[in-house]
Every structure is written in C-alpha cells, then in structure tokens.
N, C-alpha and C positions, 0 to 999 in steps of 0.2 A: 273862584276857578271857571275859567269860561269856558262853556261848554257847548257845542255846536250842534245843532237839532236840524235834521231836513224836515222841511215843513211843504202843505199845499201852499201858503197863505204865509203873508207881512207878519203875523200877527201873535202873540201867544195864545190867542182863541182858536188859531186855525189847527187843522187837524195836523198830525206830524204823516211826512208821507213814507210810504216806505221802500221809495225808491231813494237814493242817495244821488248817485253822479248825475241824476236827470229831474230830481227835484227843481219844481220853479222857484224856490227860496232857500235861504240857509238861514238859520236864527243863531246868532251866539247870544247865550244869556248868561249872565253872570249867577253863579248859584249862590252865593252870599246875601245879594241884593236883591235877583231876581229881573234885573233892568236886561232888557233884550234888545238888539239893533239886529235890523234886518239885513240881508244880503241877498241881492238879487243872483240866482246861480248864470252864471253867462257860459256855464258846459253845457248848460240845458239842451242845445241844439249843438252840440258838439259831434262831428261826423265819428270820432271815437275819442277812445281815453277820457271819457265825460268823470268816471269818478278820480283819476288822477289829476285831471285840473280842478275837479272842486276840492279836493283835498290841499293841493296846493295854495290857493286860495286861501284856505281857511289857516292853512299856516302862515300865510302872510297877515292874517287877521289876528294873529293870537291864539287862534283855539287850543286848549289844553286837553281835550278829551270830544268825544265824539259819540 
C-alpha cells in the first residue's frame, strides 16, 4: 500500500510535519518494501486551497492512504 506522509524534509529520517497542505515535502512510502519517494509540495505557497491541491497531487501519484 502506498502511504503519503507530510514531511519537513525529503527523506525518511526527517520529521513528520504537523501541517498537511503547506508541508514542504510529501513522502510516498510503500508499506511493504519501505521504499520512499519524495515529492516537493507545490501547494506550499498557494494563496488558498493548499490542502485540496496537495490531496489532488497525491491522488495523481497513486497514494492509497494519508
């Protein structure tokens, strides 16, 4: 399963961000293999709707859970 995690940095060793829509990075982690892919959150500087934009990006990337 591909799980999306809001993150303060691009790697698994970075802290989880308490903010979803405006977090700097979103990590897609395969729960079976622990392989991770880092995505720069383009919605971080959105004037509004950052959470919706981040969610739409994750859907396009194949996230199955957040």
